[in-house]
C-alpha positions in Angstrom: 19.2 -11.9 -10.4 15.7 -13.8 -11.2 15.9 -15.0 -7.3 16.5 -11.6 -6.0 12.9 -10.4 -8.4 10.7 -13.3 -7.6 11.6 -12.8 -3.8 10.5 -8.7 -4.2 7.4 -9.8 -6.3 6.4 -12.4 -3.8 6.9 -9.8 -0.8 3.8 -7.7 0.3 4.6 -4.3 -0.3 1.9 -3.8 3.2 1.4 -6.8 5.7 -0.8 -5.9 8.6 -0.5 -9.1 10.7 -2.9 -9.6 13.4 -3.6 -5.9 14.3 -6.3 -4.8 16.8 -6.5 -0.9 16.9 -8.5 0.5 20.4 -9.0 4.2 20.9 -10.3 5.4 24.4 -13.4 7.4 24.3 -15.0 10.7 25.7 -17.3 9.2 27.9 -17.0 7.3 31.2 -15.2 8.8 33.9 -11.7 9.3 35.0 -11.0 5.8 36.6 -13.3 3.7 34.3 -12.8 4.8 30.3 -14.8 3.6 27.9 -13.0 2.3 25.2 -14.0 1.5 21.6 -12.7 -0.7 19.0 -11.8 0.7 15.4 -9.7 -2.2 13.9 -10.1 -6.0 15.1 -7.4 -8.5 14.4 -6.9 -7.7 10.6 -4.3 -9.3 8.7 -4.4 -7.7 4.9 -1.4 -8.0 2.4 -0.5 -5.5 -0.4 1.1 -7.0 -2.7 3.5 -5.4 -5.8 1.3 -4.0 -8.7 -1.8 -4.6 -7.1 -5.1 -2.4 -6.2 -7.0 -3.4 -2.7 -10.2 -1.7 -2.7 -11.9 -1.3 0.9 -15.4 -0.8 0.9 -17.8 -0.4 3.7 -20.1 2.7 5.4 -18.7 5.1 7.9 -17.3 3.9 11.0 -16.2 0.8 9.9 -13.0 1.3 10.7 -11.4 1.5 7.5 -9.9 4.7 7.3 -8.3 3.8 10.9 -6.8 0.6 8.7 -5.0 3.6 5.9 -4.2 5.5 8.8 -2.3 2.4 10.0 -0.6 1.4 6.5 0.5 5.3 6.1 2.2 5.2 9.6 -0.2 7.9 10.8 -1.7 5.6 13.3 0.0 2.9 15.6 -1.9 0.1 16.1 -2.9 -1.5 19.5 -1.4 -4.8 19.0 0.0 -6.8 16.0 2.4 -6.4 13.5 3.0 -3.9 10.2 5.6 -4.4 8.5 6.9 -2.7 5.2 8.3 -4.5 1.9 9.5 -6.9 4.8 10.7 -4.7 7.5 9.1 -4.5 11.0 7.7 -1.4 11.2 5.4 -1.3 14.1 7.8 0.8 16.3 8.5 3.9 14.3 11.7 5.6 14.6 12.7 8.8 12.8 14.3 6.5 10.3 11.4 4.5 10.0 9.2 7.3 9.5 11.0 8.1 6.2 11.3 4.7 4.9 7.1 5.0 5.4 7.8 8.4 3.4 9.2 6.6 0.6 7.4 3.8 0.2 3.8 4.7 0.8 2.3 8.2 -0.1 -1.4 9.3 0.7 -4.1 11.1 -1.5 -6.5 12.6 1.4 -10.4 13.1 0.5 -10.0 16.6 0.7 -7.1 18.2 -1.7 -8.7 21.8 -0.3 -7.1 20.7 3.8 -4.4 18.7 2.0 -2.4 21.3 0.4 -1.2 24.9 1.9 -3.1 27.4 0.2 0.5 29.7 0.6 2.4 27.8 -1.3 2.6 27.6 -4.7 1.9 24.8 -6.6 5.7 24.6 -7.4 6.6 24.6 -4.1 4.4 21.7 -2.9 6.1 19.8 -5.0 9.6 21.0 -4.2 9.0 20.3 -0.4 9.2 16.5 -0.3 12.3 16.5 -2.3 14.0 18.6 -0.2 12.8 16.7 3.1 14.1 13.2 2.1 16.9 15.4 -0.2 16.5 13.9 -3.4 18.7 15.0 -6.0 20.3 18.8 -6.6 18.0 21.9 -7.6 18.3 20.4 -11.4 16.7 17.2 -10.7 14.6 18.4 -8.6 13.2 20.8 -11.1 13.0 17.8 -14.3 11.1 15.9 -11.7 8.6 18.9 -10.9 7.8 19.2 -14.4 7.7 15.6 -14.8 5.3 15.4 -12.2 2.9 18.3 -13.2 2.5 16.3 -16.4 1.8 13.2 -15.6 -1.3 14.5 -14.0 -1.7 16.0 -16.8 -1.9 19.9 -15.9 -0.3 23.0 -17.9 3.2 24.1 -16.9 1.7 26.9 -15.9 -0.1 25.5 -13.0 3.1 25.3 -10.8 2.6 29.3 -10.5 -0.2 29.2 -9.4 -1.7 28.6 -5.6 -4.2 26.2 -4.6 -7.1 28.6 -4.5 -6.9 29.3 -7.8 -7.4 25.9 -9.1 -10.7 24.2 -9.1 -11.1 20.9 -7.3 -10.0 18.2 -10.0 -6.9 20.5 -10.7 -5.8 20.5 -6.7 -6.4 17.0 -6.6 -4.4 16.2 -9.3 -2.2 18.2 -7.8 -2.1 16.5 -4.4 -1.4 12.6 -6.8 1.2 14.6 -8.4 2.3 15.3 -4.4 2.1 12.2 -3.4 3.9 10.6 -6.5 7.1 12.7 -5.8 9.2 10.2 -3.8 8.0 7.2 -6.4 6.5 5.2 -3.9 5.9 1.7 -4.0 2.2 2.2 -3.2 -0.3 4.7 -3.1 -3.3 4.9 -0.4 -6.5 6.7 -1.3 -8.9 7.6 1.3 -12.0 8.6 -0.6 -9.9 11.0 -3.2 -13.3 11.4 -4.7 -15.9 12.2 -2.4 -15.0 16.3 -2.4 -15.3 16.0 -6.2 -17.8 17.2 -8.4 -19.5 14.1 -10.2 -18.4 15.5 -13.2 -14.5 15.2 -12.5 -15.0 12.0 -10.5 -14.7 9.9 -13.2 -11.9 11.9 -14.6 -9.7 11.2 -11.8 -10.4 7.7 -11.2 -9.2 6.7 -14.7 -6.2 9.3 -13.5 -5.1 7.2 -11.0 -6.0 4.0 -12.8 -3.7 5.1 -15.7 -0.9 5.9 -13.2 -1.4 2.3 -11.7 -0.5 0.6 -15.0 2.1 3.1 -16.4 4.0 3.0 -13.2 3.3 -0.4 -11.9 1.9 0.7 -8.6 0.6 -0.9 -5.8 -2.4 1.1 -4.5 -5.1 1.0 -1.4 -8.5 2.4 -2.1 -10.9 3.5 0.4 -14.3 4.1 -0.4 -18.0 4.3 0.6 -18.9 3.7 -2.6 -19.1 0.5 -3.4 -19.2 1.3 -7.5 -16.0 3.1 -7.6 -14.4 0.3 -5.5 -15.1 -2.6 -8.0 -14.1 0.6 -10.8 -10.6 0.9 -10.1 -9.9 -3.0 -7.7 -8.4 -6.3 -8.3 -9.3 -7.5 -5.2 -12.3 -6.3 -2.7 -12.6 -6.0 1.0 -15.3 -5.7 2.9 -15.1 -4.3 6.1 -17.8 -3.7 9.3 -17.8 -3.2 12.7 -13.6 -2.9 12.1 -13.7 -6.8 10.7 -12.8 -8.3 7.9 -16.3 -9.7 6.6 -15.5 -11.1 2.9 -12.4 -10.2 0.8 -11.8 -12.3 -3.0 -11.6 -10.9 -6.3 -13.7 -8.2 -7.3 -15.5 -10.3 -10.2 -16.5 -13.0 -7.4 -17.1 -10.8 -4.4 -19.6 -8.7 -6.7 -21.0 -11.5 -8.4 -20.9 -13.9 -6.2 -21.6 -12.5 -2.3 -20.6 -14.8 0.3 -21.5 -12.3 3.5 -24.8 -10.8 4.3 -23.3 -7.7 4.9 -22.1 -7.7 1.3 -25.4 -8.4 0.0 -26.7 -5.4 1.8 -23.9 -3.3 0.2 -25.1 -4.5 -3.4 -28.3 -4.4 -2.9 -27.5 -0.7 -2.1 -26.6 -0.9 -5.6 -29.0 -2.8 -7.9 -27.1 -1.9 -11.2 -24.2 -3.6 -10.1 -25.7 -6.8 -9.7 -26.4 -7.2 -13.6 -23.5 -9.6 -15.0 -22.9 -7.4 -18.1 -21.9 -4.0 -16.5 -18.5 -3.4 -16.4 -17.5 -6.0 -18.6 
């Protein structure tokens, strides 16, 4: 039993093995199309209980990497493993497995939620699709989820349009948690929110990670936000990893010029006692 636990702890939840993603652009001709390489020869492992922050400017490849991780994008080359299983060539069964292992919190909760469904139905939907529990068990889980993200039970009767942006993002997080995933991919989860509620959502994600032992990929162009939530930092540019390492090491002793450039845009982070 102990050996199984050790093996599980050592096995990555997600392993991207030398992946590349190439897209055909709208420029060029029919017989001579142009291509853009969004991700180049990227290798990355997400371990149990770990939060990896992926940071970089728009167009650096971080969101494409996240899409490969959650099954929305197939790599042009390389392999993708979920809990040791090769899911590069996805079948219907593998897509269901991916949905149970990894959930996504998208940038804009207003578009991520169905405006015509109540919050209760939004949370029930994944349980029905994956045939989790009976009606009584599903109802109990829905009430657990709404409490988990700090919303009152009365919110279950509301439509997304009746909620604030921060409340909608809490609902999106609750839905992502519905199947007890091993990992959550949060793609710019606070960028569409008012400044006043961003810290609340970051604190919620941090608390969920700590209390439930979640792994997390946190995508952001905001280097301060990434430092706040991450154990390990991956800095991307032009589809490649420029630098990676423990958050403290990357921010206090950056090695790559591009990392130094990003830090230069946020000079307050250079203070060694910040966030200690």
